C-alpha positions in Angstrom: 0.0 0.0 0.0 1.3 3.4 -1.0 2.0 5.8 1.8 1.9 3.2 4.6 4.8 3.2 7.0 5.1 -0.1 8.9 6.9 -0.5 12.2 9.8 -2.9 12.4 7.6 -5.3 14.5 4.9 -5.2 11.8 7.4 -6.0 9.1 9.0 -8.8 11.0 5.6 -10.3 11.7 4.8 -10.4 8.0 4.7 -14.0 6.7 6.5 -13.1 3.4 9.3 -11.3 5.3 9.5 -14.4 7.6 9.9 -16.7 4.6 12.7 -14.5 3.1 14.4 -14.3 6.5 14.2 -18.1 7.0 15.7 -18.6 3.5 18.5 -16.2 4.3 19.0 -17.8 7.8 18.3 -14.4 9.5 16.5 -14.3 12.9 14.3 -11.3 13.9 16.5 -10.7 16.9 19.5 -10.1 14.5 17.5 -7.5 12.6 16.4 -5.7 15.8 20.0 -5.7 17.1 21.2 -4.2 13.8 18.6 -1.5 13.9 19.4 -0.7 17.5 23.1 -0.4 16.8 22.5 1.8 13.8 20.2 4.0 15.8 22.7 4.3 18.7 25.5 5.3 16.3 23.6 7.9 14.3 20.0 8.7 15.5 19.3 10.6 12.3 20.7 8.0 10.0 18.8 8.0 6.7 16.9 4.8 5.7 19.2 4.1 2.7 22.2 4.0 5.0 20.5 1.5 7.2 19.7 -0.7 4.2 23.3 -0.5 3.0 24.6 -1.5 6.4 22.2 -4.5 6.4 23.2 -5.4 2.9 26.9 -5.4 3.8 26.1 -7.8 6.6 24.1 -10.1 4.3 20.7 -9.1 5.8 17.9 -8.3 3.3 15.7 -5.3 4.2 
């Protein structure tokens, strides 16, 4: 849906996201930890930078 912003919990609860994460052997806790570390380092970090950091660690966002 256009214009809808989901929370991280909503995204991680999505069945399709769970399937992709299972395929990539990624646990929700890892994603939450990554997001928390990124937030602590740079609270105003733009979304594309968070995605790039996740991509570099092999986590799909």
